[in-house]
C-alpha positions as CSV (number, residue, x, y, z in Angstrom):
1,M,18.0,39.1,2.0
2,D,19.4,36.2,4.0
3,L,17.0,34.3,6.1
4,P,17.9,34.0,9.8
5,R,19.1,30.7,11.2
6,Y,17.0,29.1,13.9
7,A,17.9,26.6,16.5
8,L,16.5,23.1,15.6
9,P,17.1,19.7,17.1
10,E,20.4,18.1,16.2
11,W,20.6,15.8,13.3
12,P,21.0,12.1,14.2
13,G,24.6,11.0,13.7
14,W,25.6,8.6,10.9
15,R,26.4,5.9,13.4
16,E,22.9,6.1,14.8
17,I,21.3,6.1,11.3
18,V,23.4,3.1,10.1
19,T,22.7,1.2,13.3
20,T,18.9,1.9,13.1
21,A,18.9,1.0,9.4
22,G,20.5,-2.3,10.2
23,A,18.0,-3.0,12.9
24,L,15.1,-2.3,10.6
25,L,16.7,-4.4,7.9
26,L,16.9,-7.3,10.3
27,L,13.2,-6.8,11.2
28,T,12.4,-6.8,7.5
29,A,14.3,-10.1,7.0
30,A,12.7,-11.7,10.0
31,V,9.1,-10.8,9.0
32,Y,9.2,-11.0,5.2
33,S,12.0,-13.5,4.3
34,S,9.5,-16.4,3.9
35,H,7.4,-14.2,1.7
36,V,10.3,-13.4,-0.6
37,V,10.8,-17.2,-1.0
38,D,7.1,-18.2,-1.4
39,G,5.3,-15.1,-2.4
40,P,3.9,-14.8,-6.0
41,L,3.3,-12.1,-8.5
42,V,-0.3,-11.1,-8.1
43,S,-3.0,-8.9,-9.7
44,D,-1.6,-6.4,-12.2
45,D,2.0,-7.6,-11.6
46,W,1.2,-10.0,-14.4
47,S,-0.1,-7.4,-16.9
48,N,2.7,-5.0,-16.1
49,A,5.2,-7.8,-16.8
50,A,3.5,-8.9,-20.0
51,E,3.3,-5.3,-21.3
52,Y,7.0,-4.9,-20.8
53,V,8.0,-8.2,-22.2
54,F,6.0,-7.8,-25.4
55,A,6.5,-4.0,-25.8
56,D,7.9,-2.7,-29.1
57,P,11.5,-1.7,-29.1
58,P,12.8,0.3,-27.3
59,R,11.0,-1.9,-24.9
60,Y,11.3,0.2,-21.7
61,G,10.3,3.4,-23.5
62,S,7.2,1.8,-25.1
63,A,6.2,0.2,-21.8
64,F,6.5,3.6,-20.1
65,E,4.4,5.3,-22.7
66,L,1.7,2.6,-22.4
67,Q,1.7,3.0,-18.6
68,W,1.5,6.8,-18.8
69,S,-1.4,6.6,-21.1
70,K,-3.3,4.7,-18.4
71,L,-2.1,6.7,-15.4
72,G,-2.5,10.2,-16.6
73,G,-1.0,12.5,-13.9
74,R,1.5,10.0,-12.5
75,P,4.4,10.0,-14.9
76,L,7.0,8.9,-12.4
77,L,4.9,5.9,-11.4
78,A,4.5,5.1,-15.1
79,A,8.3,5.0,-15.3
80,L,8.5,2.8,-12.2
81,L,6.0,0.1,-13.2
82,P,8.1,-1.5,-16.0
83,L,11.3,-1.3,-13.9
84,P,10.9,-4.6,-11.9
85,S,10.4,-6.5,-15.1
86,A,13.3,-4.7,-16.8
87,L,15.6,-5.6,-13.9
88,F,14.4,-9.0,-12.9
89,G,12.1,-10.4,-15.6
90,I,9.2,-12.4,-14.0
91,D,11.3,-13.5,-11.1
92,A,8.8,-13.1,-8.2
93,P,11.3,-13.4,-5.3
94,A,13.5,-10.7,-6.9
95,Q,10.5,-8.4,-7.5
96,I,9.2,-8.8,-4.0
97,A,12.6,-8.2,-2.5
98,F,12.9,-5.0,-4.6
99,G,9.6,-3.8,-3.2
100,L,10.6,-4.7,0.4
101,T,13.8,-2.7,-0.1
102,L,11.8,0.3,-0.9
103,A,9.6,-0.2,2.2
104,W,12.7,-0.6,4.4
105,F,14.2,2.5,2.9
106,T,11.0,4.4,3.6
107,V,10.8,3.6,7.3
108,T,14.6,4.3,7.7
109,I,14.1,7.8,6.2
110,L,11.0,8.1,8.5
111,F,13.2,7.5,11.5
112,V,15.7,10.2,10.3
113,V,12.8,12.7,9.8
114,L,11.4,12.0,13.2
115,R,14.8,12.4,14.8
116,A,15.4,15.6,12.9
117,M,12.1,16.9,14.2
118,G,13.2,16.3,17.8
119,V,11.6,12.9,18.5
120,S,13.8,10.7,20.8
121,R,15.6,7.8,19.3
122,W,13.6,5.0,20.9
123,V,10.3,6.6,20.1
124,A,11.3,7.1,16.5
125,L,12.5,3.5,16.3
126,G,9.2,2.2,17.7
127,I,7.2,4.2,15.2
128,S,9.4,3.1,12.3
129,A,9.3,-0.5,13.2
130,M,5.6,-0.5,13.6
131,S,5.2,1.2,10.2
132,L,7.2,-1.6,8.7
133,V,4.9,-4.4,10.0
134,F,1.6,-2.5,10.2
135,P,-1.0,-5.2,9.2
136,A,-3.6,-2.8,7.8
137,S,-1.2,-1.7,5.0
138,D,0.7,-4.8,4.4
139,A,-0.3,-5.1,0.8
140,T,2.2,-2.3,0.2
141,K,4.9,-4.8,1.2
142,L,3.5,-8.2,0.2
143,W,2.4,-7.1,-3.3
144,A,5.4,-6.3,-5.5
145,G,3.6,-3.8,-7.7
146,A,2.0,-1.9,-4.9
147,A,5.3,-1.6,-3.1
148,L,6.5,0.7,-5.9
149,N,4.2,3.4,-4.4
150,H,6.7,3.8,-1.6
151,V,8.7,6.0,-3.9
152,A,6.1,8.7,-3.3
153,L,6.7,8.5,0.4
154,I,10.5,8.4,-0.1
155,C,10.4,11.5,-2.2
156,F,8.1,13.2,0.3
157,L,10.2,12.3,3.4
158,L,13.4,13.3,1.6
159,G,11.7,16.6,0.7
160,V,10.9,17.2,4.4
161,L,14.6,16.5,5.2
162,A,15.7,19.0,2.6
163,T,13.2,21.6,3.9
164,I,14.6,21.1,7.5
165,A,18.1,21.5,6.1
166,A,17.0,24.8,4.5
167,W,15.9,26.2,7.8
168,R,19.4,25.4,9.2
169,R,21.0,27.6,6.6
170,T,21.0,31.1,5.3
171,G,21.3,32.9,2.0
172,R,21.6,31.0,-1.3
173,S,22.3,27.7,0.5
174,A,18.9,27.9,2.3
175,V,17.1,28.8,-1.0
176,A,18.9,25.9,-2.8
177,W,17.9,23.4,-0.1
178,H,14.3,24.6,-0.1
179,G,14.3,24.3,-3.9
180,A,15.5,20.8,-3.6
181,G,12.7,20.0,-1.2
182,V,10.1,21.4,-3.6
183,L,11.5,19.3,-6.4
184,L,11.3,16.2,-4.2
185,F,7.7,17.1,-3.4
186,L,6.9,17.4,-7.1
187,A,8.5,13.9,-7.6
188,S,6.2,12.6,-4.9
189,I,3.1,14.0,-6.6
190,A,4.3,12.7,-9.9
191,T,4.4,9.2,-8.4
192,Y,1.2,9.2,-6.3
193,E,-0.6,12.2,-4.9
194,V,-0.8,10.6,-1.5
195,A,1.2,13.3,0.4
196,G,-0.2,16.3,-1.5
197,V,-2.4,17.7,1.2
198,L,0.3,17.0,3.9
199,I,2.9,18.9,1.9
200,I,0.7,22.0,1.7
201,A,-0.1,21.6,5.4
202,L,3.6,22.0,6.4
203,G,3.2,25.7,6.6
204,P,2.2,25.9,10.3
205,L,5.4,23.9,11.1
206,Y,7.5,26.6,9.4
207,L,6.0,29.1,11.7
208,L,7.4,27.2,14.7
209,V,11.0,27.5,13.5
210,A,11.1,30.8,11.6
211,D,9.8,34.4,11.7
212,R,6.4,34.9,10.2
213,R,7.6,36.6,6.9
214,A,10.2,33.9,6.1
215,A,7.8,31.1,6.9
216,L,4.9,32.5,4.9
217,S,7.1,33.2,1.9
218,R,8.4,29.7,1.7
219,W,5.0,28.3,2.4
220,A,3.6,30.3,-0.5
221,V,6.1,28.7,-2.8
222,D,5.1,25.3,-1.6
223,V,1.4,26.0,-2.0
224,A,1.8,27.5,-5.5
225,V,4.1,24.8,-6.9
226,V,2.7,21.7,-5.2
227,G,-0.9,22.9,-5.4
228,T,-0.6,23.5,-9.2
229,A,1.0,20.0,-9.6
230,I,-1.9,18.4,-7.7
231,V,-4.5,20.1,-9.8
232,L,-2.7,19.3,-13.1
233,S,-2.2,15.7,-11.9
234,G,-5.9,15.3,-11.1
235,L,-7.0,16.8,-14.4
236,A,-4.7,14.5,-16.3
237,T,-5.7,11.4,-14.4
238,R,-9.4,12.3,-14.8
239,E,-8.9,12.0,-18.6
240,V,-7.9,8.4,-18.5
241,R,-9.4,6.8,-15.4
242,Y,-12.2,7.1,-12.9
243,V,-11.3,9.4,-9.9
244,G,-14.5,9.5,-8.0
245,T,-17.4,11.9,-7.8
246,L,-18.0,14.3,-4.9
247,E,-20.6,11.9,-3.6
248,D,-18.0,9.1,-3.7
249,R,-15.6,11.2,-1.7
250,L,-18.2,12.2,0.9
251,L,-19.2,8.5,1.4
252,D,-15.6,7.5,1.5
253,A,-14.8,10.2,4.0
254,M,-17.6,8.9,6.3
255,R,-16.2,5.3,5.9
256,Y,-12.7,6.7,6.7
257,V,-13.8,8.4,9.9
258,V,-15.6,5.2,11.0
259,G,-12.7,3.0,9.8
260,V,-9.9,4.6,11.7
261,P,-11.1,3.4,15.2
262,R,-11.8,0.0,13.7
263,I,-8.3,-0.4,12.4
264,L,-6.9,0.8,15.7
265,A,-9.0,-1.7,17.5
266,W,-7.6,-4.5,15.3
267,T,-4.1,-3.3,15.7
268,L,-4.2,-3.0,19.5
269,T,-5.5,-6.5,19.9
270,P,-2.8,-8.8,18.4
271,F,-2.4,-12.5,19.2
272,G,-6.0,-13.3,18.5
273,L,-7.4,-11.1,21.3
274,P,-11.0,-9.9,20.8
275,S,-11.2,-6.3,19.4
276,V,-13.2,-5.2,22.4
277,A,-10.0,-5.5,24.4
278,A,-8.7,-2.4,22.6
279,V,-10.8,-0.4,25.1
280,I,-8.4,-1.4,28.0
281,P,-5.5,1.0,27.1
282,L,-8.0,3.8,26.5
283,L,-9.5,3.2,30.0
284,L,-6.1,3.2,31.5
285,I,-5.3,6.5,29.9
286,A,-8.6,8.0,31.0
287,A,-8.1,6.7,34.6
288,A,-4.7,8.2,34.8
289,A,-6.0,11.6,33.5
290,V,-8.8,11.7,36.1
291,W,-7.0,10.2,39.0
292,R,-4.1,12.5,39.5
293,R,-2.5,10.8,42.5
294,P,0.2,9.8,42.6
295,A,1.5,12.5,40.3
296,P,4.0,11.4,37.6
297,G,7.7,12.1,38.0
298,S,9.6,14.5,35.8
299,E,10.8,11.7,33.5
300,D,7.3,10.3,33.1
301,R,5.9,13.8,32.4
302,T,8.5,14.2,29.6
303,R,7.5,10.8,28.2
304,I,3.8,11.6,28.4
305,R,4.3,14.9,26.6
306,T,6.4,13.2,23.9
307,W,3.8,10.6,23.2
308,L,0.9,13.1,23.3
309,V,2.8,15.2,20.7
310,V,3.3,12.1,18.5
311,A,-0.3,11.2,18.8
312,A,-1.4,14.7,17.9
313,G,1.0,14.7,14.9
314,A,-0.3,11.3,13.8
315,T,-3.9,12.5,13.9
316,G,-2.9,15.5,11.7
317,V,-1.4,13.2,9.2
318,L,-4.5,11.0,9.2
319,V,-6.6,14.1,8.4
320,A,-4.3,14.9,5.5
321,A,-4.4,11.3,4.2
322,L,-8.2,11.5,4.1
323,A,-8.0,13.5,0.8
324,V,-6.5,10.6,-1.0
325,T,-8.2,7.7,0.8
326,A,-11.6,9.3,0.1
327,G,-11.5,9.1,-3.7
328,G,-13.9,6.4,-4.8
329,G,-11.3,3.7,-4.4
330,P,-10.7,0.9,-1.9
331,S,-11.9,1.3,1.7
332,I,-9.4,2.1,4.5
333,T,-10.7,-1.1,6.3
334,G,-10.6,-3.2,3.1
335,P,-8.9,-6.6,3.4
336,G,-6.2,-8.1,1.2
337,F,-5.0,-6.1,-1.8
338,E,-7.4,-3.2,-0.8
339,N,-5.3,-2.1,2.2
340,R,-2.7,-0.7,-0.3
341,I,-4.8,2.5,0.1
342,N,-3.2,3.0,3.5
343,L,0.2,3.8,2.2
344,L,0.3,7.1,4.1
345,S,-2.4,6.6,6.6
346,G,-0.6,3.4,7.7
347,L,2.3,5.5,8.9
348,A,0.0,7.7,10.9
349,L,-2.0,4.8,12.3
350,S,1.2,3.0,13.3
351,A,2.4,6.1,15.2
352,L,-1.1,6.5,16.8
353,A,-1.2,2.8,17.9
354,V,2.3,3.0,19.4
355,S,1.4,6.2,21.2
356,I,-1.8,4.7,22.7
357,V,0.2,1.6,24.0
358,A,2.9,3.8,25.4
359,L,0.5,6.2,27.1
360,A,-1.5,3.3,28.5
361,T,1.7,1.7,29.9
362,L,2.7,4.9,31.5
363,A,-0.8,5.3,32.9
364,A,-0.7,1.8,34.4
365,L,2.7,2.5,36.0
366,R,1.2,5.3,37.9
367,F,-0.5,2.7,40.1
368,A,2.4,0.2,40.1
369,P,5.1,-0.1,42.8
370,S,7.8,2.5,42.8
371,S,10.4,-0.1,41.7
372,A,8.4,-0.6,38.5
373,Q,7.9,3.1,38.0
374,R,11.7,3.6,38.0
375,R,11.8,1.3,35.0
376,G,9.1,3.2,33.2
377,G,11.1,3.7,30.0
378,L,12.1,0.1,29.7
379,I,8.6,-1.2,30.4
380,T,7.1,1.1,27.9
381,A,9.6,0.0,25.3
382,A,8.7,-3.6,26.1
383,A,5.0,-2.9,25.6
384,V,5.7,-1.3,22.2
385,A,7.9,-4.3,21.3
386,V,5.0,-6.7,22.1
387,L,2.7,-4.6,19.8
388,V,5.2,-4.8,17.0
389,T,5.7,-8.5,17.5
390,G,2.0,-9.2,17.4
391,S,1.6,-7.1,14.2
392,A,4.6,-8.9,12.6
393,L,3.0,-12.3,13.2
394,T,-0.2,-11.0,11.6
395,V,1.7,-9.9,8.6
396,R,3.4,-13.3,8.3
397,E,-0.1,-14.9,8.3
398,D,-1.2,-12.6,5.6
399,G,2.0,-13.5,3.6
400,A,0.9,-17.2,3.9
401,T,-2.4,-16.2,2.3
402,Y,-0.5,-14.6,-0.7
403,A,1.5,-17.8,-1.0
404,A,-1.7,-19.8,-1.2
405,A,-2.9,-17.5,-4.0
406,G,0.4,-18.2,-5.8
407,Q,-0.2,-22.0,-5.5
408,E,-3.7,-21.6,-7.0
409,Q,-2.2,-19.6,-9.8
410,Q,0.3,-22.3,-10.6
411,L,-2.6,-24.9,-10.7
412,V,-4.4,-22.8,-13.3
413,L,-1.2,-22.2,-15.4
414,A,-0.3,-25.9,-15.2
415,A,-3.8,-26.9,-16.4
416,L,-3.5,-24.5,-19.4
417,K,-0.1,-25.8,-20.4
418,A,-1.1,-29.5,-19.9
419,T,-4.4,-29.3,-21.8
420,V,-3.3,-26.9,-24.6
421,P,0.4,-27.1,-25.1
422,N,0.5,-25.0,-28.3
423,P,-2.5,-22.8,-28.7
424,A,-3.4,-21.3,-32.1
425,R,-2.8,-17.6,-32.7
426,G,-5.7,-15.5,-31.3
427,T,-6.9,-18.2,-28.8
428,V,-8.8,-16.7,-25.8
429,F,-8.9,-19.0,-22.8
430,L,-11.8,-18.9,-20.4
431,T,-11.1,-20.8,-17.1
432,T,-13.4,-22.4,-14.6
433,G,-13.0,-25.0,-11.9
434,H,-10.6,-23.0,-9.7
435,R,-10.7,-20.4,-6.9
436,V,-10.5,-16.8,-7.9
437,E,-9.9,-15.7,-4.3
438,V,-8.1,-17.5,-1.5
439,A,-9.2,-14.9,1.0
440,P,-11.3,-11.7,0.8
441,E,-9.6,-9.5,-1.8
442,V,-6.6,-11.8,-2.2
443,T,-7.1,-13.1,-5.7
444,A,-5.4,-15.9,-7.5
445,F,-6.7,-15.3,-11.0
446,G,-10.0,-13.4,-10.7
447,R,-9.6,-10.0,-12.3
448,P,-9.5,-8.7,-15.9
449,W,-5.9,-7.7,-15.6
450,D,-4.2,-10.8,-14.2
451,L,-4.8,-14.0,-16.1
452,W,-4.4,-12.4,-19.5
453,G,-0.8,-11.3,-18.7
454,A,0.1,-14.6,-17.1
455,T,-1.3,-16.5,-20.1
456,Q,0.9,-14.5,-22.5
457,L,3.9,-15.0,-20.4
458,L,3.2,-18.7,-20.1
459,Y,3.1,-19.2,-23.9
460,G,5.6,-16.5,-24.8
461,T,3.4,-14.6,-27.1
462,S,1.0,-11.7,-26.9
463,E,-1.3,-13.3,-29.4
464,V,-3.1,-15.5,-26.9
465,T,-4.9,-14.3,-23.7
466,G,-7.0,-15.7,-20.9
467,H,-9.8,-14.7,-18.5
468,P,-11.2,-16.4,-15.4
469,I,-14.9,-16.8,-15.1
470,P,-15.8,-15.6,-11.6
471,A,-19.1,-16.3,-10.0
472,Q,-20.2,-12.7,-10.3
473,A,-19.7,-12.8,-14.1
474,R,-22.2,-13.8,-16.7
475,L,-21.6,-15.0,-20.3
476,V,-23.0,-12.7,-23.0
477,C,-23.7,-14.8,-26.1
478,G,-23.7,-12.8,-29.3
479,A,-24.3,-13.9,-32.9
480,R,-20.6,-14.2,-33.7
481,G,-18.9,-14.2,-30.3
482,M,-19.1,-14.2,-26.6
483,H,-17.7,-12.2,-23.7
484,L,-17.8,-11.9,-19.9
485,E,-19.7,-9.1,-18.2
486,T,-20.1,-8.0,-14.6
487,N,-21.9,-5.1,-12.9
488,S,-19.4,-5.0,-10.0
489,H,-16.0,-3.6,-9.5
490,L,-14.5,-6.6,-11.3
491,G,-14.7,-4.7,-14.6
492,F,-15.3,-7.5,-17.1
493,G,-17.0,-6.3,-20.3
494,P,-17.0,-6.7,-24.1
495,A,-13.2,-6.6,-24.3
496,H,-13.0,-9.8,-22.3
497,G,-14.2,-12.3,-24.9
498,A,-13.7,-13.4,-28.5
499,T,-15.3,-14.8,-31.6
500,Y,-16.5,-18.4,-31.1
501,D,-13.7,-19.8,-33.3
502,D,-11.1,-18.4,-30.9
503,V,-12.7,-19.3,-27.5
504,M,-11.2,-22.2,-25.6
505,L,-12.8,-23.2,-22.2
506,V,-10.5,-24.8,-19.7
507,D,-11.9,-26.7,-16.7
508,V,-8.9,-26.6,-14.3
509,A,-10.4,-29.0,-11.8
510,A,-11.2,-31.6,-14.5
511,Q,-8.1,-30.9,-16.6
512,R,-10.1,-30.8,-19.8
513,T,-11.0,-28.3,-22.5
514,E,-14.2,-27.5,-24.5
515,R,-14.8,-25.6,-27.7
516,V,-17.7,-23.1,-27.8
517,P,-18.5,-23.1,-31.5
518,D,-21.7,-21.0,-31.6
519,R,-24.4,-19.1,-29.7
520,E,-26.3,-22.3,-28.8
521,A,-23.2,-23.8,-27.2
522,C,-22.5,-20.6,-25.4
523,R,-26.0,-20.5,-24.0
524,D,-25.6,-24.2,-22.9
525,L,-22.3,-23.3,-21.2
526,A,-23.9,-20.4,-19.4
527,G,-26.6,-22.7,-18.1
528,R,-24.0,-25.2,-16.8
529,L,-21.9,-22.7,-14.9
530,L,-22.4,-22.9,-11.2
531,P,-20.9,-20.9,-8.3
532,G,-17.7,-22.7,-7.2
533,P,-15.3,-22.3,-4.2
534,G,-13.4,-19.2,-3.6
535,G,-15.7,-17.0,-5.7
536,G,-15.0,-19.0,-8.8
537,T,-17.3,-21.2,-11.0
538,R,-17.6,-24.9,-11.8
539,L,-19.3,-26.8,-14.5
540,S,-22.4,-29.0,-13.8
541,P,-22.3,-32.5,-15.3
542,Q,-23.5,-32.5,-18.9
């Protein structure tokens, strides 16, 4: 039986979409162009590139299989990870630009979704612009590999658009559009499960635009298909990597609840303002709510209702995002690379921050001269623009930190090439005398998965490798070989070492090498390693 057609807000016109896409593209260029030029490959960008470059033919297929074996329930992400190297090699500017294109496309689609749901043009533009420059999720733009996760959001948002299109139609056309939406939702889950709970929670929105029977029937399809995909993805992922215990999730949920207001405080106080100043907009909103004179005009009442609805929707998305954020991984308030966890919650926090600023501005205008009140819309837009500008400047500063990490990486690679131009097959470099972090959680070479890939790419062979010696690591000296080991999240262990004949220590600061021929030399080296700058190590004089 044909489903009835319900009145929904008009779609934005193509001219509006293209104009907005152009404006967001200009914002992307203004904020991130320097990072495209100066930004480096970081973290597992190096290992992903090396795994592609040295994969058996057919190269892309082999790299995909390797990634899938490590990712479990994320086959589409496994297909995406080798793609930048396949397209651009190890060209950092090209890989970063590719990731930023995905980020720009994501916020452009977000604008269309918001407009299709009835949000006014300028409100939708403010939220989309803020999402593009939100500092607490900027690793998803500054880090080329992390930017690939935007495909999960793109598929989710396109799925929402397809679902909206289905409610505008009847008969087979409606069923086909809803089916397309479900397929896009599945693609989102197959990339990254970040929107899983949010997809299932769309049901109540169906009830707002359709009769109960039609809404519940389509919701049941969503729950059955997407819920099954989430469960299967979780089971497959659990087989190959740590996904967090129930205790981990409860602790992370508590950190999440505490972290949300902290992030909002940081966001609402750009330009170096103290975080305590974030209470000012909240006090203005509270004062306007309590002090009802003078009463707002009809236009202001409409604006207030709009922003309250946006704030409520953003809060709902934050609750849905909790399911992924609370998974034993990075903290929502984590610095540097860790804020990649805010892929979805960053959109919600952006909308919430913009809503607070807009509502506070409207509240302040209640007590302003009538001439200012008549320009309420313009003044509110200006306040949101100030917030976006402050956030953009913070992101540019973060980009400079990434560039500093790239410079440190080049020092390490230059020292390797200068001291050992042609290493023997099987050589395992251990490096000291350099920073492993240039800022909290912004690493140069400091993790098990970065220097080994960079070393292989430097020498053009998979038969050499390298590992940094961070301050948290200790050398384990065995009878025939040695390895690094840590008890922290760094993850060094028996795989990060070699027999004594193959180990080559490189002191980056001193530009010299040392052999470690036996256990006695290993123990002597362990005694000479001292904490160095940036979480690294340095050698004491012999």
